N, C-alpha and C positions, 0 to 999 in steps of 0.2 A: 444881445438875443440873436441878432443876425449870424454873428460867429457860430453860436452854438446850432443853430438850424443848419448852417453849412457843414458843420462837423457831423450832425446827425445824418445829414444826407449822403456824405461821403462814406460813413459807416455802413449805411443801409446799401449803397451801391456796391462796397466791397463785399457785403454779404451776398448780394444777389449774384455777383461774378464768382464768388468762391462756390456757392450753391451749384451754379450752372456747370462749373468745371469740376464738380466733386468726383466724378468717375475717373477723370484724368489725374487728380490729386491722390486718390486712393490707389490707383495703378502705380504712380510713382513710388508711394510709400511702401507698397507691397514688393515693388523690384528691389529697393533698398533693404527691406526687411529680409527677403529671401536670400539676397546675396550675402548679408551679414550671418543669417542662420546657417546657410549651407556651408559657408567658409569657416565657422567657428570651430576652434580646436583649443580647448583649454589647456589640455596636455602640452601643446607646443609653447604655451606662454609660461608654464610653470618652471621655476628655478630647480636646479638639481636637488634631489632629495626624495623623501618617501612621502605619499601624499594619500589622503583617504577621503571619500565622500560617501554619503549614504544615499544611494539610488532607491532605497527602500527601508524605512526605519520601523515598520510595523510587523505584525505576525498575521495569523490567519484571519483576523476580525477586520472587516472594512472599517478605515478611519479616513478622516478628511486630510491629514498631513503625515500619514504613515502608510506608504504602499507596502507590498510583501517584501521580505527580508532580501536585501541586495546591497553589497558593498563594493565600492570602486577603489581599487588600490593602484597608485601610480609609483613606480620606481624608476627615476630618470624620466625616460620617455616610454616606458613599457606599461601598457594598461591591462590590469587584470581584474576579474569580477568574482566576488565571493558570494555564492548563492543567486539564484536568478527568480525571485519572487515576482508576483503579479505588478505589472506597470514599470518594473524596474529599468528596462531598457529604454522605455519611452521617457522616464525621468533623466537618464543619461544624456539623451537629445536635448531636453529642456535645460540641462546644465552645461552643455556646450561640449561634451564628449562625443567622439564619433564611433558609432558602433562597429564601423568597418575596421577599426584600429584595436579592437579587443584581441589579445594575445592567448587568452585562456580563461576558462572559469573553473573555480574550486568550489566543489559542494561539500558542505559540512555534513549532510546527512540527506535522506530520501523522502522526508515528509513533503506532502504536495506543495505547501506554501513555499518551500524552498526551491522547488524545480518547475513550477507550473509556467514560468516564463521562459524557459530554455529554447523552446521551439521557435518564439518570436525573435529571441537574441540571436539565435543561429542564422535565421532568415535574414535578419537586417544587417547582421555582420557580413553575410554572404553577399547580398544584393547592393551593399553600400560601400563596400571595401574592395581593395584589389588584393585578393588572397588566393592562393593555389591549392589551398588544403583545407578541409574542413575545420571547425572550431574545436580546439582540444578542450575536453571536460574532464578534470582531475577530480577523483574521488576514491574513496575506499572500494575494495571488490564489491561488487554489486551495481557500480556505475555502468557497467557494460550493459546491463538489462536496461536501465533507464535510458540510455543512449540509443540502444537498438529500437526501444519503443518509439522514441521521438522520431528517429530517422524512417521508421516503417510509417508512422502516422503522416509524415511530411513528404512521403516518397512521390506522390503524385504531383505535389506542389513543386517538387525539384523539376520534374518534366516539363509542367506548363511553363514555369519561369524561365528554363532554358531554351524552350521552343520559341518563346515570345521575345526574349532579349539577347539570346545568342552567348557566346563564350565571353564577349568583352564585359557584360554585366553579371551573368549567371553561369560561369564554367561548372560543369557537373563535378569536376575534381574537388572543388571547394564547397560543395553542397552538404549541409548538415554538420553533424557532430560527430567527434571522435573521441572514444573512451580512453582514458589514461589511467588505469586502476593502480592501486598500491595497497599494501597491507598496513593495516592499523597497527601502530606501535604499542608496546607495552606500556602501562603507566609508569612514568618516571623517565621514559624515552622519547626521542623525536625520530621521525621518518622524513628524510629528504625526498621532497617531491617534485621540485623544480629549483634549477639553478642557472642563471645566465644573466649577462649584462650587469653584474655585481649585485644582483638580487638572489637571495636564497629564501625558499618557502619551505618550511617544515610544518608536517602534521603532528598533533598531539592527540591522545585519547581523551575523550570526555564522557560523561555519564548522562544518557538520555533514555536510559531503559524504560519501556520495552524496545525503544527504537535503537537498533544496532545494525550496522556500525555508526558511529558518531564521532566527529573530530572537530578540532579547532585547528586554526593556521597562524604560525609565527612568521611574520615577514621581517627580513633584516636586509638593510641596503646602507652601505656607506656610514656606519656608525649609528644608525637610527633603527628602532625596533617598534613593531605594533603587533598585537595579538587580537584575533577575532575568535571568540569563543564558539560560535554556532550556539544551538540549543543545549542547555546543560543544567545540572544543579550545581551547587557550590562545591568546587573541586580543588584538593590540595595539589592536584597536577596542574591546574591552571595557575595557581599561586606560585608553584615552582617555576614555571616558564615565563611568568610575568615579572619576576624579580628585577626590579630596576629598569624596565622597559619604558618608552615614552608614552604610549597610548594603548590603553586596554579598552577593546570594544566589547562589552559584555551585554549579554541578553539578560532581560528581567521581566518578572511577572509579579503583580503586586497581589499577595494572598488576601489582604483586607478588602480590596475591591472585588475580587473573584468571590469572596463569601457574601458579599452584598448582592452580587449578580445572583448567587446560589438561592438567597432568601427571597429575592423578588421573583425568581422562577418557581420556587414552591409555592409563593402565594398565589401566582396565576394559573398553577397546574401544568406548568411546562417542565414535564418531567425529563426530557432529554437535555434541555440546557442546564437544569438542576444538576443532572449527573455529569456533564462535560465540565461544568464550573468547578467541581470538586476534583474530578479525575486528573485535570492538567496541574493540580497543585504540586504533585510529587515528583515532576520531572523538569522543573524549571527552578533557576535561582530567584530569590526575591532582590528588590533594589538595595535592601539593607545588607544582603549576603554579598551581592556584587561589590558594595562599598567596602565591606570587610576585606575582600580579596585585594582590592586596589590598595587599600591602606596597608594591609600586612605585607604585600609584594613591593611597596614603594613605588609605584607606577607614577608617571608624570601627570597624566590625565586619564578620567574614566569617561568614556562615551557609551551611554546607554542606547541599546537598540533592540529590535524585536520587542517593542514595547507592547505589553499586555496587562490589562485590556486597554483599548484606545483611549487617548486622552482627548476628550470632546467638549468638556465644558470648563468655563474658567474656575480656577482653584483646584482643579482635579489632580494637577501634577504634584502639589504638595502632599495630598493624600496618597498618591501612587508612590512617591518616595519613602513616606512612612519614618522621617527621621534620617534617611541615609545621608543626607547632605552634613549632618552633624558628625557622622563618622568619617567621611572623606569629602571635603568641601570642593575639590578640584574636579567638578563633574560638569557634564553636558547631557540633557535628555534629548535624544535624537528626534528629529524630523527629517522628512525627505529634503535632500538638499544640503544638510549640515556637512561641512567639509573643514579639514585640517591640512596643514603643511607642517612636515618635519624637515627643515632645511638640512642637506648634507653635513656631515661632520660638525653639528652644532648641537645645542641643547634646547633651541627654541621649539616651542609647540604653539602654532599660530592658527587660531580659528578664522578661517578665510571666508566662511559662508555660514549664516545661521539657518536658512531654510530656502527652499524654491521660491 
C-alpha cells in the first residue's frame, strides 16, 4: 500500500511540474514542428518518375474531403499544377509541397471553380519562393484575359508586399501571373504546350459545351504517362489518347444522385437548385462512363476526381459509383491528398497516400 501511495505521489508531482512548465513545453513542440513544416519538401524525397497528387478532388459544391479541382504533377523534380480550385494551394502545403517551387499551372478551362485559387497560388509562390519571373499559366486562348484580371486585382497587393518586404522576398519582377496561351488542337490531334527536363505536356480537346475552350492534358515522362481530363463528357478523343497509359484522372458526376437532389429541390420549392441539378447533367461524364473509357483504353488505373455531388454520408460512394467498379475494378475515388507514384521506366503504379 505504501508503494502505491508513493507512486501516486510521484505521478501527481510529475503532473504538477508538467503543468507548471506547459508553456515551455508547447514552445519547444512548436519550434520543432515549425522547423519540420517549413523544411518539408516531398518532391525532394521522391524517386525519379511521374507523380500525381490531388490538391483538390471536388467540384464547385462544398465538401469536407474534396476542395476545388487542383492536381499536382511532379516529373523528376519539376512541380506543375493542373487547375487552381479553392484551397488547392493550402492543401499543397499540408501535403509538404513548396508553393515557391511551382513551375507552372495548366488550366483545363475557365469555369470559376477551376481558377478561383489562382491569385493565392501566385502570391504564395511569389512570396515563398526564389523566383525572378511571374508564375506561368498555360491555357487555351482566353487565358490572357483570366491572367490579366488576376494581375489587375492583385496590383495593389504587389505594391504593398514589395514595399514591406523588399526585393529579397517580393521582387516586382516575379509578382503575379504570366499567360502562356496555345491553340486548342482538333479532335484526334495533340498540341505540345510544354517540354523540358524529359517531360512533355500535350493538350487535347474535350467537350464541355457551352464552355469553350476546354482541354485535357497528357503528361509523359521517362516511359510513364498520365492523362487529366478536366471537365468533359465521355469522349472518344479521351479514349484515343488514354490508350495504354498508366493513370487516367477522370472527372465524374453521378446522374442518379443529381436527380435525387432535383427531386428534393422541387419538393421544397427551390427552383434555382432544381434547375441547376438538371442543367449540369449534359456536360459531365458519369462514373460508369469514365470506367468504360478506362476499360476500353486499357489504362493501368483510374482515379476519379471533380467528384459531384460531394460524398458526405457513409455508403454514398457506392451509390455514386453506380456499378462502375464492375466495369473497371482498378479505380480510386479521389479525396484531397490522394497521391500516386509512377517510377521511371517501370510499370509500377503505387498508391502513396489515401487522403490528407
